VEXDREN-2710 file (C-alpha; in Angstrom, 1 decimal):
% VEXDREN-2710
k/r/px/py/pz
1/MET/0.2/-0.2/0.3
2/ALA/1.7/3.4/-1.1
3/PHE/1.1/7.1/0.5
4/ASN/-0.2/7.7/-2.7
5/SER/-3.7/6.0/-2.7
6/ASP/-7.5/6.6/-2.3
7/GLY/-6.8/3.8/0.1
8/TYR/-4.2/4.6/1.9
9/LEU/-5.5/8.4/1.6
10/LEU/-8.9/7.9/2.1
11/LEU/-9.6/4.9/3.7
12/PHE/-6.1/3.2/5.6
13/LEU/-4.7/6.6/7.3
14/PRO/-8.3/7.8/9.0
15/LEU/-9.1/4.4/10.2
16/VAL/-6.3/3.7/11.7
17/VAL/-5.5/7.3/13.5
18/LEU/-9.4/6.9/14.2
19/CYS/-8.8/3.7/15.9
20/HIS/-5.7/5.0/17.7
21/TRP/-7.5/8.0/19.7
22/LEU/-10.9/6.4/20.9
23/ALA/-8.4/3.2/22.0
24/VAL/-6.4/5.9/23.5
25/ALA/-9.7/7.8/25.6
26/ALA/-11.3/4.2/26.2
27/PHE/-7.5/2.2/27.3
28/GLY/-5.4/4.8/27.8
29/VAL/-1.8/5.3/26.7
30/ARG/-1.3/1.5/27.2
31/ALA/-3.7/1.0/24.2
32/ARG/-1.1/2.3/22.1
33/ALA/1.2/0.2/20.7
34/PRO/-1.4/-2.7/19.9
35/VAL/-3.7/-0.8/18.1
36/LEU/0.0/0.9/16.1
37/ILE/1.1/-2.4/15.4
38/VAL/-1.6/-4.2/13.9
39/ALA/-1.7/-1.1/12.2
40/THR/1.4/-2.0/10.5
41/LEU/1.1/-5.3/9.9
42/ALA/-2.2/-5.0/8.0
43/PHE/-0.1/-2.5/6.0
44/TYR/2.7/-4.7/5.3
45/THR/0.8/-7.4/4.1
46/LEU/-1.4/-5.5/1.7
47/ALA/1.9/-4.1/0.4
48/ALA/4.5/-7.0/0.3
49/ALA/2.6/-10.0/2.6
50/TRP/5.1/-12.5/1.1
51/ALA/7.8/-10.7/3.2
52/LEU/6.0/-10.3/6.8
53/PRO/7.6/-13.5/8.1
54/VAL/11.2/-11.5/7.7
55/LEU/9.7/-9.3/9.1
56/LEU/9.0/-10.6/12.2
57/GLY/11.8/-12.4/12.4
58/SER/13.9/-10.0/12.6
59/VAL/12.0/-8.3/15.2
60/VAL/11.3/-11.2/17.9
61/GLY/15.4/-12.2/17.2
62/ASN/16.6/-8.6/18.2
63/TRP/14.7/-8.2/20.8
64/LEU/15.9/-11.5/22.5
65/LEU/19.3/-10.5/21.1
66/SER/18.2/-7.6/23.1
67/ARG/17.6/-9.4/26.1
68/ALA/20.7/-11.2/26.0
69/ILE/22.8/-8.0/26.2
70/VAL/20.8/-6.2/29.5
71/ARG/21.2/-9.5/30.9
72/SER/25.3/-10.1/29.9
73/THR/28.1/-7.8/30.8
74/GLY/31.8/-7.1/30.6
75/ALA/33.5/-9.3/27.4
76/THR/30.2/-10.7/27.0
77/ARG/28.2/-7.9/26.5
78/HIS/30.1/-6.9/23.4
79/ARG/30.6/-10.3/22.4
80/TRP/25.8/-10.4/22.2
81/VAL/26.4/-7.1/20.3
82/THR/28.7/-7.5/18.1
83/PHE/27.4/-10.9/17.3
84/GLY/23.4/-9.0/16.2
85/VAL/24.9/-5.6/14.6
86/VAL/27.0/-9.0/12.4
87/ALA/24.1/-11.3/11.6
88/ASN/21.6/-7.9/11.1
89/VAL/24.2/-6.8/8.6
90/ALA/25.2/-9.6/7.6
91/VAL/21.7/-10.4/6.4
92/LEU/21.2/-7.0/4.8
93/PHE/24.7/-7.4/2.5
94/GLY/23.4/-10.7/1.8
95/VAL/20.2/-9.5/0.1
96/LYS/21.0/-6.3/-1.2
97/TYR/24.7/-7.7/-2.6
98/GLY/24.1/-11.1/-2.9
99/ALA/23.1/-11.2/-6.8
100/PHE/26.1/-8.4/-7.6
101/LEU/28.4/-10.8/-5.7
102/GLY/27.1/-13.9/-7.6
103/SER/27.9/-12.4/-10.9
104/ASN/30.9/-9.6/-10.4
105/LEU/32.6/-12.2/-8.1
106/PRO/34.5/-14.9/-10.5
107/ALA/35.3/-12.5/-13.1
108/ILE/37.6/-11.2/-9.7
109/VAL/38.7/-14.1/-8.9
110/GLY/37.9/-17.1/-11.6
111/GLY/35.3/-19.3/-12.5
112/ASN/32.0/-19.5/-13.6
113/ALA/29.2/-16.6/-12.7
114/PHE/26.6/-18.0/-10.7
115/LEU/23.0/-16.3/-10.5
116/VAL/21.9/-15.9/-7.0
117/THR/18.1/-14.0/-7.6
118/ILE/17.2/-12.9/-3.3
119/ALA/14.1/-10.7/-3.1
120/LEU/14.1/-7.7/-1.5
121/PRO/11.8/-7.4/1.9
122/LEU/10.3/-3.9/1.9
123/GLY/11.9/-1.4/4.1
124/ILE/14.5/-4.3/5.4
125/SER/16.9/-1.3/5.2
126/PHE/15.6/0.9/8.3
127/PHE/14.2/-1.6/9.7
128/THR/17.2/-3.1/10.0
129/PHE/19.0/0.0/10.7
130/GLN/16.8/0.7/13.6
131/GLN/17.4/-2.0/15.1
132/VAL/21.3/-1.9/14.7
133/ALA/20.5/1.5/16.4
134/PHE/18.6/-0.2/19.5
135/LEU/21.1/-3.1/19.9
136/VAL/24.4/-1.0/20.6
137/ASP/22.8/1.7/22.5
138/THR/21.3/-0.9/24.9
139/ALA/25.1/-2.3/25.0
140/ARG/26.1/1.4/25.2
141/GLU/23.2/1.7/28.0
142/ARG/21.3/4.6/26.3
143/THR/18.1/2.9/26.6
144/GLY/17.1/1.1/29.3
145/PRO/15.6/-2.7/29.3
146/ALA/12.7/-2.7/26.1
147/LYS/8.9/-3.2/26.9
148/PRO/8.1/-5.8/24.0
149/LEU/4.9/-4.1/22.6
150/SER/6.6/-0.6/23.1
151/TYR/10.0/-2.3/21.2
152/ALA/7.7/-3.9/18.1
153/ALA/5.5/-0.8/18.1
154/SER/9.0/1.3/18.2
155/ILE/9.9/-1.0/14.4
156/LEU/6.6/-1.9/13.3
157/PHE/5.3/1.7/12.3
158/PHE/4.0/1.7/9.2
159/PRO/5.3/6.1/8.5
160/THR/8.9/4.8/9.0
161/ILE/8.9/1.5/8.0
162/VAL/9.2/1.3/4.5
163/SER/11.7/4.4/4.0
164/GLY/12.0/6.4/7.0
165/PRO/13.1/9.1/8.6
166/ILE/15.4/6.1/10.6
167/THR/13.5/6.9/14.3
168/TYR/16.5/5.5/17.0
169/PHE/14.1/3.4/19.8
170/ARG/15.4/5.9/22.7
171/GLU/13.3/8.9/20.5
172/PHE/10.5/6.8/20.3
173/ALA/9.3/4.6/23.2
174/PRO/9.2/8.2/25.6
175/GLN/6.2/9.8/23.5
176/LEU/4.8/5.8/22.7
177/GLU/4.4/5.4/26.7
178/ALA/4.3/8.9/27.6
179/PRO/0.4/10.1/28.8
180/ALA/-1.9/11.6/26.6
181/ASP/-2.2/15.1/26.3
182/ARG/-5.6/15.6/25.1
183/ALA/-5.5/19.1/24.3
184/ARG/-2.3/19.1/22.1
185/VAL/-4.9/16.1/19.8
186/PRO/-6.2/19.2/17.8
187/ALA/-3.4/20.3/17.1
188/ASP/-1.3/17.8/16.6
189/LEU/-4.4/16.5/13.6
190/LEU/-4.2/20.1/12.1
191/VAL/-0.3/20.1/11.5
192/GLY/-0.4/16.5/10.2
193/LEU/-2.3/16.9/7.6
194/VAL/-1.0/19.9/6.7
195/LEU/2.4/18.3/6.3
196/LEU/1.3/15.2/4.7
197/SER/-0.7/17.7/2.3
198/ILE/2.2/19.4/1.4
199/GLY/4.3/16.0/1.2
200/LEU/1.5/15.0/-1.3
201/PHE/1.9/18.3/-3.3
202/LYS/5.4/17.6/-3.5
203/LYS/5.7/14.3/-4.8
204/VAL/1.7/13.9/-7.2
205/VAL/2.4/17.2/-8.5
206/ILE/5.8/17.8/-8.6
207/ALA/8.2/15.3/-8.6
208/ASP/5.8/13.2/-11.0
209/THR/5.4/15.8/-12.9
210/LEU/9.1/15.6/-14.0
211/ALA/9.4/11.8/-14.1
212/LEU/6.7/13.0/-17.6
213/TRP/10.6/14.3/-18.6
214/VAL/13.0/12.7/-16.9
215/ASP/11.6/8.5/-17.0
216/PRO/12.1/8.9/-20.8
217/LEU/15.0/10.5/-21.1
218/PHE/17.2/8.8/-19.1
219/ALA/14.8/5.2/-20.7
220/GLY/16.2/6.7/-24.5
221/ALA/19.8/7.8/-23.1
222/ALA/19.5/3.9/-21.6
223/SER/18.7/1.9/-25.3
224/GLY/21.9/3.8/-26.7
225/GLU/20.2/7.5/-27.9
226/THR/22.5/10.2/-27.5
227/THR/22.6/13.8/-26.0
228/GLY/24.0/17.2/-26.2
229/ALA/25.9/18.9/-23.3
230/ALA/22.6/20.9/-22.6
231/VAL/20.2/17.8/-22.7
232/ALA/22.8/16.0/-19.9
233/TRP/22.8/18.5/-17.4
234/GLY/18.9/19.4/-18.1
235/MET/18.0/15.8/-17.4
236/THR/19.8/15.8/-14.5
237/LEU/18.8/18.6/-13.0
238/GLY/15.7/17.1/-13.5
239/TYR/16.0/14.3/-12.0
240/LEU/17.6/16.0/-8.8
241/MET/14.8/17.7/-8.9
242/GLN/12.2/15.0/-9.3
243/LEU/13.9/13.2/-6.4
244/TYR/14.2/16.2/-3.7
245/PHE/10.4/16.6/-4.1
246/ASP/9.8/13.3/-4.0
247/PHE/12.1/11.5/-1.4
248/SER/11.0/15.1/0.9
249/GLY/7.5/14.3/0.1
250/TYR/7.3/10.6/0.8
251/SER/9.3/11.6/3.9
252/ASP/6.4/14.9/4.4
253/MET/3.7/12.0/5.0
254/ALA/5.7/9.7/7.0
255/ILE/6.3/12.6/9.8
256/GLY/2.4/14.0/9.2
257/ALA/0.6/10.6/9.8
258/ALA/3.1/10.0/12.4
259/ARG/2.1/13.8/14.5
260/MET/-1.7/13.1/13.5
261/MET/-1.2/9.8/16.5
262/GLY/1.0/11.9/17.9
263/VAL/4.7/11.2/17.7
264/ARG/7.3/13.8/16.5
265/LEU/10.0/11.8/14.4
266/PRO/13.6/13.7/13.0
267/ALA/13.7/15.7/10.4
268/ASN/14.3/14.4/7.1
269/PHE/15.4/17.3/5.1
270/HIS/16.5/20.6/5.4
271/SER/16.6/23.4/2.7
272/PRO/19.8/20.9/1.0
273/LEU/19.4/23.2/-2.2
274/ARG/20.4/26.2/0.0
275/VAL/24.0/24.6/1.4
276/THR/27.3/26.5/0.4
277/SER/29.3/23.1/0.8
278/ILE/28.9/19.2/0.4
279/ILE/29.9/18.6/4.3
280/ASP/26.4/20.7/5.1
281/TRP/24.7/19.1/1.8
282/TRP/24.9/15.7/4.0
283/ARG/23.9/17.0/7.0
284/ARG/20.5/18.7/5.3
285/TRP/19.8/15.5/3.0
286/HIS/18.5/12.4/3.7
287/MET/19.0/13.7/7.5
288/SER/17.8/10.7/9.6
289/LEU/20.6/8.4/7.5
290/GLY/23.7/10.9/8.1
291/ARG/22.8/10.6/12.2
292/PHE/22.8/6.8/11.3
293/VAL/26.2/6.6/10.1
294/GLY/27.8/9.4/11.8
295/ASP/26.5/7.6/14.8
296/TYR/26.8/3.6/14.1
297/ILE/29.7/3.9/11.8
298/PHE/32.0/7.1/11.4
299/GLN/32.3/7.6/15.5
300/PRO/33.1/4.0/15.9
301/LEU/35.1/4.1/13.7
302/ALA/36.8/7.8/14.4
303/LEU/37.4/7.0/18.5
304/PRO/39.9/4.2/17.2
305/LEU/41.9/5.1/14.7
306/THR/42.5/8.7/16.5
307/ARG/44.2/6.9/19.7
308/PHE/45.9/4.6/17.3
309/ALA/47.5/7.7/15.4
310/ALA/47.9/9.5/19.2
311/THR/49.3/6.5/20.9
312/ARG/52.0/6.7/17.6
313/ARG/52.9/10.4/18.2
314/MET/51.3/11.2/14.8
315/GLY/51.7/14.8/13.3
316/ARG/48.9/17.3/13.0
317/GLN/48.0/16.2/9.6
318/ALA/48.6/12.5/9.8
319/MET/45.7/13.1/12.9
320/GLN/43.5/14.4/10.9
321/ALA/43.6/11.7/8.0
322/TRP/43.3/8.5/10.8
323/GLY/40.8/10.4/12.9
324/VAL/38.6/12.3/10.4
325/LEU/39.3/11.6/6.4
326/LEU/39.9/7.9/6.6
327/PRO/36.1/7.2/8.7
328/THR/34.5/9.6/6.2
329/PHE/35.7/8.3/3.5
330/CYS/34.6/4.9/4.7
331/SER/30.9/6.2/6.2
332/MET/30.3/7.9/2.7
333/PHE/31.4/4.8/0.6
334/VAL/28.6/3.2/2.9
335/ILE/26.2/5.5/2.2
336/GLY/26.0/4.9/-1.6
337/ALA/26.9/1.8/-1.7
338/TRP/24.0/1.0/0.5
339/HIS/21.8/1.6/-2.1
340/GLY/22.6/-1.4/-3.7
341/GLY/24.3/-4.3/-5.8
342/ASN/25.2/-2.4/-8.7
343/TRP/28.5/-0.7/-10.1
344/THR/26.4/2.7/-10.4
345/PHE/25.7/3.1/-6.5
346/ILE/29.5/2.2/-5.6
347/VAL/30.6/4.7/-7.8
348/PHE/27.7/6.9/-6.3
349/GLY/29.7/6.5/-3.2
350/LEU/33.4/7.0/-4.5
351/LEU/32.1/10.3/-5.4
352/HIS/30.5/11.6/-2.6
353/ALA/33.1/10.2/-0.2
354/SER/36.5/12.1/-2.3
355/TYR/34.2/14.4/-2.3
356/MET/34.4/14.7/1.6
357/VAL/37.4/14.1/1.6
358/VAL/38.7/17.0/-0.2
359/ALA/35.6/19.0/1.3
360/GLU/37.3/18.1/5.1
361/SER/40.7/18.7/3.9
362/TRP/40.2/22.2/2.4
363/ARG/38.4/23.2/6.1
364/PHE/41.2/22.0/8.0
365/ALA/43.9/23.1/6.1
366/TRP/42.4/27.1/5.4
367/ARG/40.6/26.8/9.4
368/LYS/43.6/29.1/10.6
369/ARG/43.8/31.3/7.7
370/ARG/40.3/32.0/7.3
371/LYS/40.6/34.1/11.0
372/GLY/40.6/37.7/10.4
373/ARG/39.2/37.6/6.8
374/VAL/36.1/39.0/6.1
375/THR/33.6/36.6/4.1
376/ARG/32.2/37.6/0.6
377/TRP/28.7/37.6/-0.3
378/TRP/29.5/35.3/-3.3
379/HIS/31.6/33.5/-1.4
380/GLY/28.1/31.2/-0.4
381/LEU/26.5/31.8/-4.4
382/LEU/30.1/30.3/-5.0
383/GLY/30.1/27.4/-2.2
384/ASN/26.3/26.6/-3.6
385/GLN/27.3/26.1/-7.4
386/LEU/29.9/24.6/-7.0
387/THR/28.0/21.5/-4.4
388/LEU/24.9/21.8/-6.7
389/LEU/27.4/20.9/-9.9
390/ALA/29.1/17.7/-7.6
391/VAL/26.1/16.8/-6.9
392/LEU/25.1/16.6/-10.0
393/VAL/28.0/14.8/-11.8
394/ALA/27.5/12.1/-9.0
395/LEU/23.9/12.0/-9.9
396/VAL/24.5/10.4/-13.0
397/PRO/25.5/7.2/-12.1
398/PHE/22.7/7.1/-9.3
399/ARG/19.9/7.6/-12.1
400/ALA/21.6/5.6/-14.8
401/ALA/21.3/2.7/-15.7
402/ASP/24.6/0.9/-15.9
403/MET/28.4/2.6/-16.2
404/THR/28.1/2.2/-19.8
405/THR/25.3/4.8/-20.1
406/ALA/26.8/7.3/-17.2
407/ARG/29.8/7.6/-19.0
408/HIS/28.2/8.1/-22.2
409/LEU/26.2/11.1/-20.1
410/TRP/29.4/12.3/-17.9
411/GLN/30.6/12.6/-21.4
412/SER/28.0/14.6/-22.9
413/MET/28.2/17.1/-20.4
414/ILE/31.4/18.1/-21.2
415/GLY/30.5/18.0/-25.1
416/ALA/32.5/15.3/-25.9
417/GLY/29.4/13.1/-26.8
418/SER/27.7/12.1/-30.4
419/GLY/24.8/13.5/-31.2
420/THR/22.7/16.6/-29.5
421/ALA/18.9/16.0/-30.8
422/ASN/18.3/12.0/-31.3
423/LEU/16.0/11.6/-28.5
424/PRO/13.7/10.1/-27.4
425/LEU/9.7/11.5/-27.2
426/LEU/9.0/14.1/-24.4
427/PRO/5.4/15.2/-23.6
428/ALA/3.4/17.4/-26.1
429/ALA/5.1/20.6/-23.9
430/GLY/8.3/20.0/-24.8
431/TRP/11.5/21.2/-23.5
432/SER/10.3/24.7/-23.2
433/ALA/7.3/23.3/-20.0
434/PHE/10.4/21.0/-18.8
435/ALA/13.0/24.3/-18.6
436/ALA/9.7/26.2/-16.7
437/LEU/8.9/23.1/-14.0
438/ILE/12.9/23.0/-13.4
439/ALA/13.2/26.3/-12.7
440/LEU/9.5/26.7/-10.5
441/ALA/11.1/24.0/-8.4
442/LEU/14.2/25.7/-7.9
443/ALA/12.6/28.7/-7.0
444/ILE/10.3/26.9/-4.5
445/CYS/13.8/25.5/-3.5
446/TRP/15.3/28.8/-2.7
447/MET/13.1/31.0/-2.0
448/LEU/10.5/29.7/0.2
449/PRO/10.1/27.9/3.6
450/ASN/11.1/24.2/3.8
451/SER/8.1/22.4/4.8
452/MET/9.3/22.2/8.7
453/GLN/9.6/26.5/8.8
454/TRP/6.0/26.5/7.4
455/LEU/4.8/25.2/10.6
456/ASP/8.0/26.8/12.8
457/ARG/5.5/27.8/15.7
458/PHE/4.1/24.1/15.9
459/GLU/7.9/22.1/16.5
460/PRO/6.8/20.1/13.5
461/VAL/10.0/16.9/14.3
462/LEU/12.5/16.1/16.8
463/ASP/15.2/18.6/18.3
464/TRP/13.7/21.9/15.5
465/ARG/15.2/24.2/18.1
466/GLY/18.3/23.5/17.0
467/TRP/17.5/23.7/13.6
468/ARG/14.8/26.9/13.9
469/GLY/17.7/29.5/12.8
470/VAL/19.4/27.4/9.7
471/SER/19.0/29.1/6.2
472/VAL/16.2/30.7/7.1
473/PRO/14.2/31.8/3.2
474/ALA/14.2/34.8/1.4
475/ILE/10.6/34.7/1.7
476/ARG/8.9/34.2/5.8
477/LEU/6.2/32.5/5.6
478/THR/4.5/30.4/8.5
479/TRP/1.5/28.6/8.4
480/ALA/-1.5/29.2/10.9
481/PRO/-5.4/28.3/11.9
482/THR/-6.8/30.6/9.6
483/ALA/-8.9/30.9/6.8
484/GLY/-6.7/32.2/4.2
485/TRP/-4.0/29.2/5.5
486/ALA/-6.9/26.8/5.2
487/ILE/-7.5/27.4/1.8
488/VAL/-3.8/27.6/0.8
489/THR/-3.7/23.5/2.4
490/ALA/-6.8/22.5/0.3
491/ILE/-5.6/24.0/-2.9
492/MET/-2.5/21.9/-2.5
493/LEU/-4.4/18.9/-1.1
494/PHE/-7.2/18.4/-3.8
495/PRO/-5.0/18.6/-6.6
496/ALA/-2.9/16.0/-5.7
497/LEU/-5.9/13.8/-5.0
498/ALA/-7.4/14.8/-8.0
499/LEU/-3.7/13.7/-10.1
500/ILE/-3.6/10.9/-8.5
501/ALA/-5.9/9.4/-10.8
502/ARG/-3.4/9.7/-13.5
503/GLY/-1.2/7.2/-12.4
504/SER/1.2/8.5/-9.8
505/GLY/4.9/6.4/-9.4
506/SER/5.8/4.6/-6.4
507/PHE/8.1/6.7/-4.2
508/VAL/11.6/6.4/-5.4
509/TYR/13.0/4.7/-2.2
510/PHE/10.8/2.5/-2.1
511/GLY/13.4/0.1/-3.6
512/TYR/15.6/0.6/-1.4
END
């Protein structure tokens, strides 16, 4: 069941929200977890019934591991958490890279290629990440022993189970178990509905419309059609806009659905197209994934590597290389390669890993030299354009069907392509409408508040105070419960509902 379907929007979600609050009114806060678990099991069964045993086995197995971790100490505890993390990662790696290794490993070590076909259970990346975080937090005593129903509800939470945002148990459980504040329910329902409307508008009206141009262009490139530089850059920029509005739209809808049941989730996007460096890009694009990688990959690598360099009395530059650059490269490579078993995603990860190493090295080298220097207005603009340029170059393999297509597009971008007009057919509106839509999408990203800034006064996500003053938009607008803003919300919601009928595609990240 997709978020952008009539069945979800007009039947499933309203019914679940109604049952949730009726159960809370009748039986108190203890009813929340059972209602959410049953709702998620129904949601997941409708979406991917065949994978339900995998999901349930993962939840039960990880909870039992957490009990073993709680009961143990010292080296035994370390062994349990290591086993749990390795087991989770092994399963995820197997389903993601089984087919890739089967077709590529024999070419490296010799022998015949073998086919390993493993279907990808829906949402396995996201519920695996959340459970890895839970096991590590339990071992670190950042969270106490989990109640079975609270733990199950934190994983079996339908707004996040498919594509996040990745939410830690220590963030979710206190909200679930706290006494319900009935005075807040109307505001939660209203804020959730507004976020749902914004997210649906982003997905159905903007992202799916951009896909009418982007998808045939990339399909044509994959089939061998040739492009010129303007076309190659245009289709890649169009895809960036499609991907942003698709995934941020999904995130808004997930955050909105959770808020309608009184749960705040972490932010997943914060105006990434207004950044001035690639470091800031990864702080504000797919934020929950970046946070997870920082907490559970970067830090566990950085601390021992820093000690290693310190005990050998290496110089400042060597300390920077061991303690920052190497963990950064590994973390960013994981972010890229995690998307799937394909050389395109590996190259995507290597590019962003290289970008981050260059950026961290630049920041380290110029940290002292910048003291006392005046920052000019154009510094930020230059940083923004260079960052977007790097993002677009790396986005080519991310979207391309294979590395051959990616290389041809890169050649076209630098004017070395073999053609200019041999393109797949576009919608009747043609290139002028495509360019106008991209310009409109860019204007929205650069000038208007993002979804969370629109709802600033309602604390839309966890830790919002830390983001409130970041990247203030040129045009400041804040949603309020007035007739005017109700009309604006309706203008977003009803056309989006109507356009579902034309055929709304699945969310991009449902495949990861």
